N, C-alpha and C positions, 0 to 999 in steps of 0.2 A: 504494500500499499504506499503511495506517495502523498496522499492528501491528509492533513491533519485538520480537525475541527474542534473549535472551542466554542462552547455554548454557555450563555449566561442570561439570567433573568433581567428584564427591564420593563418599563412602563407597568401596567397593572398585571398582565399575564402573558406578555410577549417574551419570546426568546431572541436574544441577538445571537448570530452565528457569524463567527470568523473563521475562514478557511485558509490554509496555507499549503502551497505545493512545496513540499520539503526538498525536492531536487533543485529548485531555483529560488526559494524563499519568497516567491510572489504571493501576496496576500489579498483576499477579497473579503468583503462583507456581504452576506446574503440579506438584502433589504436593509434599510436604515431606520429602524424604529426609534432610535435615541442616539443622536450624534455624539453628545457628550459622553455617554456610557460607552459607546464604541471606541471613541479616542482613548478613554481611560483604560479600557481593556487591552487595547493594543500596547499602551505603554506598560501596563502591569505584566503582560507576557513578554515583553522585551522584543516584540516584532517590530515596533517603531516604523511601520510603513503601511500604506493602504494603496494598493494598485488599482483595485476594481471594486465597484459597487455593482451587484448583480440583483436587479429588482425582479420580483415575481408579478407584482401588479401594483395599481396605482394608489391604493388606500393610504392615507396619511401615516398610519402606523408601519408602513412598509417603504414608503418613499419620501416621507417628510424630512428626513435628515440628509438628503441628497445635496442640497445647495451647501449646506454647512460643511459636510465632509469634502466636497469638491473644492471649496475655498481653503480648507485647511491642509489638504494633502495633494491637491491637483489630480486625484485619481480619475480614471475613466469610468463613466456610467453607462451600463448596459442594461436594457430591459425591453419590454414591450412598449409599442407606440403609446398606449393609453397612459403611461406615466407622465407624459408631457402635459396631462391635464392639470397637474400640480406641481411638477418638479422638473429640473433640468435632465437631459438625457443625451449622451453623446453618440451612442450607437443603438439602433433599433434592431431587435432580433425577434424571430418568429419561429414557427414549428420547423424542426429539422436543422435549424442553424447550429453552429458550434462556436464555443467560446473557449479560447486558450487561457488557461490559468497557469502560467509557466509551462511545464511539461504535462499538465493534466488537461485532458479535453473534456469539456462539459457539453452535452447535447441538450438542446432546447426541445421541450415537448409542449405544445399548446394544450391547455386544460381549461376551456371556457366552462363557466358555471357560477362560480363565486363572483367573478367579473368576466366580461366578455373577452378580455384580452389577457387573462391570467396564463403565465407559463411557469414551468418548472425546469430545474437544471439536474442533469444526471451525469455522474462519472460511471460509465459501465465498468472500467478497469478497476475502480475502487469499490464497486458494488454499493454505491451510495447515491442519494438523490435529495435535493432541496426543494420542497413541494409547497412552501408558502402556506396559503389557506385552502388549498384543494383537498388534501387528505390529512386528517389528524389521527392521533392515536385513538382508536375506537370512535372516530367521527369523521365528519367532512365539513367543509365550508358552507355557510349559508348561501342561498341563491339570491344574491342582491341584484344581479343583472341578467344572468342566463336562466335557462329552463332546466327542468329536471332531466329531460332527455340529453341535454348538452352535458350536464355534470355526471350523469350515468356513463355516457360515452368517455368522458375524461377519466373517470375512476377505472373503467375497464382498460384503458391504455396503461395505467399504472399497475393494475393487477396482473398484466401480462409480463411484467418484469420478473426476473428470478426472485424466488422466496427469500433469499438471503439478503436481498437489497435493503440497506438501512435507510430509513426514511426520517428526515429531519424536517419537522413542521415548525410553524411559527408561534404556536401558543400552547400553554399548559392548560388544556380543557379536559384532561383524561378522566378525572374523577366524575365530573358532570356527565361525561360521555358514557362512562361505565354505568352509571345509574340508569340511563336511558337504555343502554344495551340489555340490562338485567330485565327490563320490563318487557323485552320481546324475547329473551333467550334465557331459559332456566336450566341449561345443561350444566352438569357439575363442572365441566371444564370452564364454562363461562364464569360460574360462580367463583372458581378458584382464581381465574385471571383477574376478575374485578377486586377480589379480596387483596391480591397482590398490589394492584394499583392504589387501593385505599391505604394499605399499609405504607407503601412508598411515600405517598403524599403526607401522611402523618409524620414521617420521619424527615420531611422537608426535601425529599429526593425528586429529581426530575424523572418523568415517564417517557421523555423523548431522549434519543430516538427509539423508534420502534422498527419493525421490518415488514416487508410485504407478505411474508408467510404468516406472521402473527395477525396482521390485519385481515387477511382472507379468512383466518380461522375464527376471528372474534368481532370484527367490525360489522355492525348491523347493516351499514350502507354498502359494503362490499359483499355482504351475504344476501342482499336482495336478489330476487329472481329475474327482474327485468326493470326497464325504466319506470313503468307504472308503479311497481312495488317500491322502488327507490323513492319515487315522488311522494308516495304515501308516507314513508318512513320519515323523509325529510321534513314533511309538513308536521308529523307527529312530534318530532324532536323540537320544532319551532314553538310549539305550545306546551311541551312537557314540563311539568312542575315538580317532578320528583327529585 
């Protein structure tokens, strides 16, 4: 493996993600939830550089720090065109494009649903992906702009990746997602998985990253049978009070 990932909490429930190609030392941040926190973590790690911002979508807790980090570091900002709605962008990428992070190649996959232009970045060689708000541990993003059919298709693209692929999502929502999952799935394995999530959170531990294999086994949205079933589950989660 040549890619190192440093995850840290910021804002209310976001995760900041700093990634470094160990062969070259090139550093990127996945989204920019908190520019000050990102710069502080870069200094604390001793990385002391930021070469790239890799945006997944336009929401302020993902692109809101673009301008400040660009001014502070001169980094290149890469992302979907929709980011230009609120923040600067140097290079627009879309489905199938590749981004070089030193010697690491990240492939862009379009995942409309949460927003229409949402994208994710995957290093096939490192078996890891940075998925923003498309897929969460035991959950998925709300449908703010896209349709259930679009999000279902996007999730199916991710589910086709190898089971060992590690998934770095942008929020710590897993305990709430687990409570919803238990309302649909009372298998002993599901109960045990949820119990492990609750225990980890009680200890203050992160539940991210997850893997594609784990999500296929337990995520209620990946376990839907079709787009209509997915849509019904997404609507139920939006009003779930458990």
